[in-house]
C-alpha positions in Angstrom: -149.0 39.2 -183.8 -147.3 38.2 -180.6 -146.8 34.5 -180.2 -146.3 32.1 -177.4 -143.1 30.0 -177.7 -143.0 26.5 -176.3 -140.0 24.3 -175.7 -140.5 20.6 -175.8 -138.1 17.9 -174.6 -140.3 14.8 -175.1 -143.4 15.6 -177.1 -145.2 12.4 -176.2 -145.3 13.7 -172.6 -146.8 16.9 -171.4 -144.5 19.7 -172.7 -143.0 22.5 -170.8 -144.0 26.0 -171.9 -143.1 29.6 -171.8 -146.1 31.9 -171.3 -146.9 34.8 -173.6 -145.8 38.4 -173.0 -149.4 39.2 -172.0 -149.9 36.3 -169.6 -147.4 36.3 -166.8 -146.9 33.3 -164.6 -148.8 34.7 -161.7 -151.9 35.5 -163.8 -151.8 32.1 -165.5 -151.4 30.3 -162.1 -154.5 32.2 -160.8 -156.4 31.0 -163.9 -155.4 27.4 -163.3 -156.2 27.6 -159.6 -159.7 28.9 -160.5 -160.2 26.2 -163.1 -159.1 23.5 -160.7 -161.5 24.9 -158.1 -164.3 24.8 -160.6 -163.5 21.1 -161.5 -163.7 20.3 -157.8 -167.3 21.6 -157.8 -168.2 19.3 -160.6 -167.4 16.2 -158.6 -170.0 13.9 -157.2 -170.0 10.3 -156.0 -168.2 8.3 -158.7 -166.5 11.2 -160.6 -166.9 14.4 -162.5 -170.4 15.1 -163.7 -172.4 17.9 -165.4 -174.3 18.5 -168.6 -172.7 18.2 -172.0 -173.1 20.5 -175.0 -171.6 19.2 -178.2 -171.9 19.6 -182.0 -173.4 16.1 -182.3 -175.8 15.9 -179.4 -176.4 17.4 -176.0 -177.0 15.9 -172.6 -178.6 18.2 -170.0 -180.9 15.8 -168.1 -178.2 13.2 -167.3 -175.5 14.9 -165.2 -173.8 12.0 -163.6 -170.2 11.1 -163.7 -168.8 10.6 -167.3 -165.9 8.2 -167.4 -165.0 9.5 -170.8 -162.3 11.7 -172.4 -162.6 14.2 -169.6 -160.3 11.9 -167.6 -157.5 12.3 -170.2 -157.0 16.0 -169.4 -157.8 15.7 -165.7 -155.3 13.0 -165.1 -152.6 14.5 -167.2 -153.3 17.9 -165.6 -152.9 16.7 -162.1 -149.8 14.7 -163.1 -148.3 17.8 -164.4 -149.1 19.8 -161.3 -147.5 17.2 -159.1 -144.5 16.9 -161.3 -143.9 20.7 -161.2 -144.7 21.4 -157.5 -144.2 18.1 -155.7 -147.2 19.1 -153.7 -148.8 15.9 -152.4 -152.3 17.4 -152.7 -152.1 17.1 -156.5 -151.0 13.5 -156.2 -154.0 12.8 -154.0 -156.3 14.5 -156.6 -154.7 12.4 -159.3 -155.3 9.2 -157.4 -158.9 10.0 -156.7 -159.5 10.5 -160.4 -157.7 7.3 -161.2 -159.9 5.5 -158.7 -163.0 6.8 -160.5 -162.0 4.8 -163.6 -160.9 1.7 -161.6 -164.1 1.6 -159.6 -166.2 2.5 -162.7 -165.1 -0.4 -164.9 -167.7 -2.9 -166.1 -167.0 -6.6 -166.1 -166.2 -6.6 -169.8 -163.6 -3.9 -169.4 -165.7 -0.9 -170.7 -166.3 2.1 -168.5 -169.7 3.2 -167.2 -171.1 6.3 -168.8 -168.3 6.6 -171.3 -170.1 8.2 -174.3 -169.9 11.9 -173.4 -172.7 13.5 -175.4 -174.6 10.2 -175.5 -174.2 9.3 -171.8 -175.0 7.3 -169.8 -174.1 4.7 -172.4 -170.8 2.8 -172.4 -168.2 1.7 -175.0 -167.7 5.3 -176.0 -165.2 6.0 -178.8 -162.7 7.7 -178.5 -163.7 8.3 -174.9 -162.7 5.0 -173.4 -159.3 5.0 -175.1 -158.7 8.6 -174.1 -159.5 7.8 -170.4 -157.2 4.8 -170.5 -154.5 6.9 -172.0 -154.9 9.4 -169.2 -154.7 6.5 -166.7 -151.5 5.1 -168.3 -149.9 8.6 -168.5 -150.4 9.1 -164.8 -149.3 5.6 -163.9 -146.0 6.5 -162.2 -147.9 8.5 -159.6 -150.8 6.2 -159.0 -150.6 4.4 -155.6 -152.0 1.1 -156.8 -150.1 0.9 -160.1 -150.9 -2.8 -160.7 -154.7 -2.3 -160.4 -154.6 0.9 -162.6 -152.5 -0.9 -165.2 -154.9 -3.8 -165.2 -157.9 -1.5 -165.6 -156.4 0.3 -168.6 -155.3 -3.0 -170.2 -158.7 -4.7 -169.7 -160.3 -1.6 -171.3 -158.0 -1.5 -174.3 -158.2 -5.3 -174.8 -162.0 -5.0 -174.8 -161.8 -2.3 -177.5 -159.7 -4.6 -179.6 -162.1 -7.5 -179.2 -165.2 -5.5 -180.1 -163.9 -3.0 -182.7 -161.1 -4.8 -184.6 -162.2 -6.2 -188.0 -159.0 -7.9 -189.0 -157.6 -4.8 -190.8 -158.3 -1.9 -188.5 -160.9 -0.6 -186.0 -164.5 0.3 -186.6 -166.3 2.9 -184.6 -169.0 0.5 -183.5 -169.0 -3.3 -183.2 -169.8 -5.0 -186.5 -170.5 -1.7 -188.3 -167.8 -1.1 -190.9 -166.5 2.5 -190.8 -163.4 4.5 -189.9 -163.2 7.6 -187.8 -159.6 8.8 -188.1 -159.4 11.1 -185.0 -160.8 8.3 -182.9 -158.3 5.9 -184.4 -155.5 8.3 -183.5 -156.6 8.4 -179.9 -156.8 4.6 -179.7 -153.4 4.4 -181.3 -151.9 6.6 -178.6 -153.4 4.5 -175.9 -152.0 1.3 -177.6 -148.6 2.8 -177.9 -148.5 3.9 -174.3 -149.8 0.5 -173.1 -147.1 -1.3 -175.2 -144.4 1.0 -173.7 -145.6 0.3 -170.1 -146.1 -3.5 -170.4 -143.3 -4.2 -173.0 -146.0 -6.2 -174.9 -145.2 -4.9 -178.3 -147.9 -7.0 -179.9 -150.0 -3.8 -179.3 -147.8 -2.1 -181.9 -149.5 -4.1 -184.7 -152.9 -2.6 -183.8 -151.5 0.9 -183.3 -149.8 0.8 -186.7 -153.0 -0.4 -188.4 -155.0 2.5 -186.8 -152.3 5.0 -187.8 -152.3 3.8 -191.3 -155.9 4.7 -191.6 -155.2 8.2 -190.2 -152.5 8.6 -192.9 -154.9 7.1 -195.5 -157.6 9.7 -194.8 -155.4 12.7 -194.7 -155.5 15.1 -197.7 -152.0 15.5 -199.1 -152.3 18.3 -201.7 -154.5 21.2 -202.7 -156.5 23.8 -200.7 -157.3 21.3 -198.0 -153.8 19.8 -197.6 -153.3 18.5 -194.1 -157.0 18.1 -193.4 -158.3 14.7 -192.3 -161.7 13.2 -193.3 -164.0 13.0 -190.3 -165.5 9.6 -191.3 -165.2 6.9 -193.9 -168.4 4.8 -194.1 -167.7 1.1 -194.9 -164.0 1.8 -194.5 -164.1 3.3 -198.0 -163.7 6.8 -199.2 -163.6 9.7 -196.8 -166.8 11.8 -196.4 -165.3 15.2 -197.4 -165.9 16.8 -194.0 -162.9 18.3 -192.3 -163.1 19.4 -188.6 -160.1 21.4 -187.5 -160.7 20.3 -183.9 -160.6 16.6 -184.8 -157.6 17.1 -187.0 -155.8 18.6 -184.1 -156.6 15.6 -181.9 -154.6 13.5 -184.4 -151.3 15.5 -183.9 -150.1 14.2 -180.5 -150.7 10.5 -181.4 -148.8 11.0 -184.7 -145.9 12.7 -182.9 -145.8 9.8 -180.3 -145.9 7.3 -183.2 -142.9 9.1 -184.8 -141.0 8.9 -181.5 -141.8 5.3 -181.1 -141.1 4.0 -184.6 -138.9 6.7 -186.1 -141.1 6.6 -189.2 -140.9 10.1 -190.8 -144.4 9.7 -192.3 -146.0 10.2 -189.0 -144.1 13.4 -188.2 -144.7 14.7 -191.8 -148.4 14.0 -191.3 -148.5 15.8 -188.0 -146.8 18.9 -189.5 -149.1 18.9 -192.5 -152.0 18.8 -190.1 -150.6 21.8 -188.3 -150.4 23.7 -191.6 -154.0 23.0 -192.2 -154.8 24.4 -188.7 -152.7 27.5 -189.4 -154.5 28.2 -192.8 -158.0 27.6 -191.4 -157.7 29.8 -188.3 -159.8 33.0 -188.4 -158.4 36.4 -187.7 -159.8 36.3 -184.2 -158.0 33.1 -183.3 -161.0 30.8 -183.7 -161.6 27.9 -186.0 -164.7 26.9 -188.0 -166.5 23.8 -187.0 -166.3 22.1 -190.5 -164.6 22.8 -193.8 -165.9 20.8 -196.7 -163.9 19.4 -199.6 -165.6 22.1 -201.8 -164.1 24.7 -199.4 -167.5 25.7 -198.0 -167.8 25.9 -194.2 -170.1 25.3 -191.3 -168.6 28.1 -189.3 -170.6 27.9 -186.1 -170.3 27.1 -183.3 -166.6 27.7 -182.6 -165.1 26.1 -179.6 -163.8 28.0 -176.6 -162.6 25.5 -173.9 -162.2 22.7 -176.4 -160.0 24.8 -178.6 -157.2 24.0 -176.1 -156.7 20.7 -178.0 -156.0 22.7 -181.1 -153.4 24.8 -179.3 -151.9 21.6 -177.9 -151.2 20.5 -181.5 -148.9 23.5 -181.8 -147.4 22.8 -178.5 -146.4 19.2 -179.1 -144.7 20.2 -182.3 -142.7 22.9 -180.6 -144.5 25.6 -182.7 -145.5 29.0 -181.4 -149.1 29.2 -180.3 -150.8 32.2 -181.9 -151.3 34.6 -179.0 -154.7 35.8 -180.5 -156.0 32.2 -180.1 -154.8 31.8 -176.6 -156.0 35.2 -175.4 -159.4 34.5 -177.0 -160.0 31.5 -174.8 -158.4 32.9 -171.6 -160.6 36.0 -171.9 -163.7 33.8 -171.8 -163.1 32.3 -168.3 -166.1 32.6 -166.1 -166.1 33.9 -162.6 -166.7 30.4 -161.4 -163.4 29.3 -162.8 -164.8 27.2 -165.6 -164.5 28.1 -169.3 -167.7 28.3 -171.5 -168.1 25.8 -174.3 -168.4 27.8 -177.5 -169.5 30.8 -179.4 -172.3 30.5 -181.9 -174.4 27.4 -181.0 -177.5 29.5 -181.8 -176.2 29.6 -185.4 -175.6 25.9 -185.7 -178.6 25.4 -188.0 -178.8 28.7 -190.0 -175.0 29.4 -190.0 -175.5 33.1 -189.8 -173.0 35.3 -187.9 -174.0 35.1 -184.3 -175.1 38.4 -182.7 -176.3 39.5 -179.4 -177.0 37.2 -176.4 -175.3 33.8 -176.5 -177.0 30.4 -176.6 -177.3 28.3 -173.5 -175.0 25.7 -174.9 -172.3 28.4 -175.5 -172.5 29.6 -171.9 -172.6 26.2 -170.1 -169.2 25.0 -168.9 -168.6 21.3 -169.4 -166.1 19.1 -167.6 -165.3 17.2 -170.8 -164.2 20.5 -172.5 -162.6 22.1 -169.5 -160.3 19.2 -169.0 -158.6 20.2 -172.2 -157.9 23.7 -170.8 -156.6 22.1 -167.6 -154.2 19.9 -169.5 -152.9 22.8 -171.7 -152.6 25.4 -169.0 -150.9 23.2 -166.4 -148.3 22.5 -169.0 -147.5 26.2 -169.3 -147.0 26.8 -165.5 -143.8 27.3 -163.7 -142.9 25.1 -160.8 -144.6 27.3 -158.2 -147.6 26.2 -156.1 -150.9 27.6 -157.2 -152.4 30.5 -155.3 -155.8 30.3 -153.5 -158.7 30.2 -156.0 -160.7 33.4 -156.3 -164.0 32.4 -157.7 -167.6 33.6 -157.4 -171.1 33.0 -158.7 -172.0 33.5 -162.3 -175.1 35.3 -163.7 -175.1 35.3 -167.5 -177.9 36.3 -169.9 -178.5 33.8 -172.6 -181.2 32.4 -174.9 -182.8 29.0 -174.8 -184.4 28.1 -178.2 -185.2 31.8 -178.9 -186.3 32.7 -175.3 -184.3 35.2 -173.3 -183.1 33.4 -170.1 -180.6 33.7 -167.3 -177.9 31.2 -166.4 -176.8 31.0 -162.8 -173.9 28.9 -161.5 -172.8 28.6 -157.9 -170.5 26.0 -156.4 -173.7 23.9 -155.7 -175.8 24.2 -158.8 -176.6 25.3 -162.3 -179.9 27.0 -162.8 -181.6 28.5 -165.9 -184.7 30.7 -165.6 -187.1 32.4 -168.0 -188.9 35.4 -166.4 -188.1 34.0 -163.0 -189.5 30.6 -163.9 -186.9 27.8 -163.4 -186.6 25.8 -166.6 -183.5 23.9 -165.6 -181.8 23.1 -162.3 -178.9 20.8 -161.6 -177.6 20.3 -158.1 -174.0 19.3 -158.6 -174.2 16.3 -156.2 -177.0 14.8 -158.3 -176.6 12.5 -161.4 -179.9 13.9 -162.9 -181.1 17.5 -163.5 -184.6 18.8 -163.1 -185.8 19.9 -166.6 -188.9 22.0 -167.2 -188.3 22.9 -170.9 -188.9 20.6 -173.9 -185.8 21.8 -175.7 -183.6 20.7 -172.8 -185.4 17.4 -172.1 -182.8 15.0 -173.5 -181.9 11.9 -171.4 
């Protein structure tokens, strides 16, 4: 197996990379240009919109701006493009995205529509912390630094006020329970805010969150390195291990090691990566869930979102498995976006998916594609991007057992069954038109 070797100088920042033998810089740059062009089509008044397909829930009716974790990857991606090219266009794109968060903050410090698959609700975890981390990461290149910093600080202070229970952070106000991957994201935002403001009181909160991440990591046995998804009542972990969410813990743990010099954080990050290595399938994908009895919920398997798993390799300076990278790159749509997953149609029965993909597989989602944007921009050289070469998408799929067709242009998403339109989203609109009961959610 050929691997992609990465060289990192400061792993709390976006790392530099060396592309694989099968992906030269020009090809990679074209992919990024096409992805960036696709992201541009997903903008409407107030930010990046579109439907959301997720393991937990889906949102196909509400398609308005989501001020959630999509801003983590978008802001860091544009920051990286500007750093590498010094092209003022990317700085302008970065500032426009930053202004979405600044203008979209509620009076209490939360962000509007920050719950991703439960949008348009607010106080989303880990989404608000991820968005604020993106804002803080891009701060040196934001024109109104003072306002951006105040926005991120107000948001993080509000999360502390509502979620801190005296020992660590709950996932919801006044409901005791720990979600380690969300705690890791919040810890990274806290560490970054402390570094920017020199208010090291935030370290107390970050350390408490990180202690829970360490507490819920499996240290030995077949699942060594895995991290429990949830601990109800802040008690014992629930025995569900999601490789994707484990990977989300790695960059915060590495940043914590660099901040405090505590070897436990680096050891935990490396142990998590070993879990990711052992749980990867031969085709470069990862199962959705591995249980503590070693059984699996294998489907769906992420495509665009798997970039966060590859990022875990990257920040630790480890070679990214080429088979995993190539699997995702090969899925890029003609529109420039990346589809969400493979196997959503098998989510319930967990049988090997065959034939035509599910509509949730096919649909590209801004809050998954930002992860590809962050990863791939970090692998680019310092050349400007070429012109995008994108076109319309026509893709056969199924919608709850019915054969259907997915169409995407720069203006809309459309799904049809026997020429009858069952779903249509005009990309400038915060709401889609839905004519199918299975899609009629929010």
